[in-house]
N, C-alpha and C positions, 0 to 999 in steps of 0.2 A: 825304603829308596822303592819307587816306583821302576820298576818295571820297560827294558826298551823293547821297544818292537820297531823289527825294518819295512817300513810297507815298500812294495814293487809298484814305481811310479814309474805310466806308461805315458803320462800329459794328457789321459783322459777324464774323462768326472769322474768317471767309476773309482781309478784307484785314486781321487783328491778326496774325493768324500770319504773314503774308506781313512785315508790318513786323516783327518779331520774329526770320524768321531773316532777314534781312538784316544787320540790327543785331547778331545773331551771328557772322555771318561778317565784320564791323569795319566798314560801311558809317556813315557819318555819317545818318542816318533822321531825315526831316521828317515827321510826318501831318498830311493836306490834305485835308481833309470837303470836300464839295461838292453844296451846294443847288442841286435843279434843279425845288425845287417846292413854291411858297406853300400853305400852302391850312391853317387851323383849323378843329378840331373845334368838337362843339357845348358843349366846354368853354371854349371861345378859345385850347388850347392849339396851337400850332404841331405837327408830327405831323412835321417833319425835329429837331424840340428831343431827341426821346428817342432818338434814331439818334447826335445829335451828341455828351449827353449819355454814350452808351455810347463813343465814341471820344475825351474827355476821360481817360476814368476808365481805359480797355486806354493809350493814351499818355500817361499818371499813369503806370503801373505799369511801362510798358516805362521810363520819365525817357527820353522826345524829345520836345523840340515839335512840338504840333497850330494846326492854322490854319484855318477855314474860310473859303469862299468863294461867291459865288451868282453863277449861271448859271439864275437861272431865268425874264428875259427872253429869253436866247438860246434857253434849251428849249422853250419856248410857242411863239417861232418857226420854229424847226428839225423840230423831233420836235413837237410837241400838236397842232400847225395841222394838220401834213402827217397823221397819223394820224384829224382829225374828216373830213379832205377823203378819204379814203380809205373810212374807214367811210359816209360817205355817199355816196359812187359805189358800195358795194354789198358793194365788201373788202375782206381782211380782215388788216390790215398788223402790222407788227411792231415797235412803237414802239425795243423794248430795240436791236436790229437799228442802227435811226439814232443812238441814240443814244449807241452806243459812238465812230462816226464822228463826228457832229455836234456832241457834247460833250466825252464822255470821252478821245478819244484827237486831238481841236481843239482850244477853248480850256481844258478841264481841262491838256492835256499844254504845252500854249506857256504857261500862269499857273504852273506850276508850274518850266519851265524855265527864265522868266523871273527866281524865286526865287533861281536860281542853282546848281538841279541838274543834277547832271552825267548824271541817270540820271533815266528815274520807274517808276515799277512798282503794278503792279495783284493784284489778287487771285484775277485768271482762274481759269480751272482752262483751261493752254493752255502751249507755249511758243511763243518764239521764236530764230529765228538770223539774224543778222548775218554774215555770211560776204563777200567779194569784189563789198564795195558794194552788199549785196541782202539786204535781210531777206524771212526767210520766216516764216509764221505755224506751227506746228506741233501737231498735235495733242497733248492732253495725255498721261500715262499713264493715267488713270484713262479709261478708252469713257463708262465711265457718265457721267460729271461736266464729260468734256471742251464746252470752251465757245465752240469753234470756230465755231461754226454763227449765234454772233450777233456776229461779229467780222466777217465775211465783207466788209464793206462797207469795215472801217479800210482806208485809206492805204496803199499799201506807207511809201510818206515817213513816213508816221505813224508807225509801230511803229520807228525808228531811235532812239535810246537811251531804249527801251524792253526792260524784264524782267516775268520770271512766274517769281515766285517759288516756284508750287506747280506746274510743269510736270509735277512727275516722282512726285506726293503725291497719296493718294487722299482720296475726304472723310473715311472712316474716322481715316485718318494728320494729319490735321490738325485733329481736336478733339483727339485725344489728343495732340499739345502746345502746345495750350492747354490741357487740363486738369494737364497734365504741369507748366504754369509760372504754373496758377494765374491767366490771364487770367480778368479777371471775368465777359464775355461766356462765354464758353468754352462753353457749355449752351445757345446763345441761338437759336430755332430760326432756322431760316432762310428769307427773303423768299422769296415765292414771288405771282407772279403781274406787271403790266405796274407799275411804281413808283408812279405819279399816282393809282392807282384803290386798288391794297393789299387789305385785306380786304376790302372795299365792295363790294354786289351791283352786275354789272357792267353790268345794264339800271340803273339808279337813276341809276348815274354820267354812262353816257351820254344817258341820257337830259334831263340837268343841261343838254346841248347842242347836239343833236339832236333836235330836233322828229320823231316818229313816224309815217311814215306806213302803216298798217295795210291791209293788201291780201287776197287766196283765197290759198289752199292747195289746188293739185292736183296729183294724179296725171300721170305724162307719158302717158298715155292721154288724157289730159284732163278726168278723173275731181274734181271738187269735193269738199274733205273736211274743210275748215277757216278760219277767217283767221290771218295771222301780225301781230303785234300794231307791226312793223319790219323790212324787209330786215336792216337792220344788224346787228339783234339775234342772225342765226344764219351758221352756217360750215357747211361740207360734210361731213358724215359726221356733224351734231351729232342725237344723239340723242333727249336729254333734251329738256323744256320742249315740244315739241311739242303737247303737249293734244290729241294724237290717240288717244291710246286706244281701245280695244274701237270702230274704226269698221269695222273688216273683219269682229271679229267672232274671226276666225281668229290663231292664235297669229304673233308673229312681229313683228317691232320698226318703226316707222318711220324712215327716215332721210330727211336733208336732201340731197338728191342738186343739185339745178341752183335757180338765182336770174335771175329777169329782171328787172334792173333795169329798164328803159324801163317795163313793162306793169303791173310791183310786184307782179310774181308769185313765191310760192316752192315749187319742186316740189320733194315728196319722193316716198320709193316704200316699198312695205311687204313686208319680209321679202327682200326682193332686195336685195342688194350693187351686184351688178357695174354698174348704172351708175355708180356713183362712181371706177369704177376705169380710167384713162385709160393713152393708150399715149405719147404725150409733149405737151411745154407749149412756148409761146416766152414767154424769157425775154428780159428789157430792163438799163438801168443797168449791164450789169459792168465787175463788178471784180475784179483780176489780182494778187495777192499775189507777187509774186516770183516770179512765171511770165508764159512768151509765148508762147499757145496757137499751136496751128497754124488753119487752117483748117477740121480736119475731123480730129479727135481722141477714143480714148474716155478715160473715167477714171470715181470711183464719185463719188454726189452724193447729198446726203441734203437732203428738200423739209419738214421740218418735226422740231425739237427732239426729238433721243434715238431717232429713225431711225436703223436700221441702214444702213449704206448702200450704195448701187442700184448696177449697172453704167448705166454712161451711152454715147451717141453725142452728141457735142455740133458743132454745127458754125456757125463763127463768123460774122459779117456785121458789122463796124463795131463797134458798141458792142448788138446785140440775136445773139442765137443761136438756134437750134433745141437741141431737144432731147429728143433721143428715149429710151424706155426698154429696157433688156435683158429685163423685166421689168412687165404692167401692175402702175400705183403705184395705190393706195387714195386720193381724197381730196384730191388736189394740188388746189393753190388760189391763187387769182387772189390778187395781194397779201402774199404771202407768199417765201419765199428758196429760189430752187434753190442748194447751197450744193456747190464742188464739190472732191474730194480727190483726192491720189494716197496712195502709200504710207504715206507719214507727214504728213503736210503740207496744210492748209487752203489749196486756190490763188486764189480767187476766188466768187464767184456775181453772181446778180440777181434782178433783180423778177420773180415769177412775171405775164406780161401774158395768154396765155390758156392754156387748158387743152384737148389735143385729142384725143379721145376714138376 
């Protein structure tokens, strides 16, 4: 009797091809769509309806059963409220990282297994190795699409009985498989940005939940140059949206280099990016995936998605660590994640608490 695999279906091409691959390999495949955000458009249409419609069409094409499960309340409690707290504190969170641990590989995985699944699959670009009672999160073959950065907080135990069918494929190959099999969503545009914001203006969305507190924009040497509309709308290294063009006359761009939450001040630099470069950071909420760290060790790390891996020295102290950079790093941002790697795998990560210049 073939094993049963529940595939997390988003309505996109990646999860559709993941389901197709597993079916072709002889598994008994079930599609499961998760609703994490309940909201209607101005026309009174739930934004998730379109995605679930695509899931229905694809699953019908593949001749597999499909279901829907609602985790909107859990998502709001575990992910969205954290997102708001972090922005209110002047930090820049990454809700997709938390969603993977708190929803997709938490309640969703548990629900899938409760349906009688032997395995759970998603359309993430990454791999997994189950050996000797240890689960390792492997890098994807397509380095440009590798999504291990977003999975760095998933617990090792949550990877048990999980498979990633796209581990050895690049995006072009996935599209080609979808087109060769005439899948309904073969040419569907990839989703971008934070799932609950979608294509909307980020500032307008945030204004619905957090009151803006305008304040001063000043240079590092204390010269006032403008007014900001609320620290939560800015991030380190940001160039656009500062409305400071022509303030100094000479050529060069303004950059956000620091946020003083206590005094509600946004610091900027003109033309000179050196204030954005740091030499180390402190990380908390460490999570290790199939890896037992020494107190001090060398590895590589990313501080944002799609950044090339950087050589670092990590000194672990319980649930926290000091991370020293081999080369100065640009715009390392509090609230984001430092994600650690060896040659083949993502070995874990943690939240950036403090940046050291």
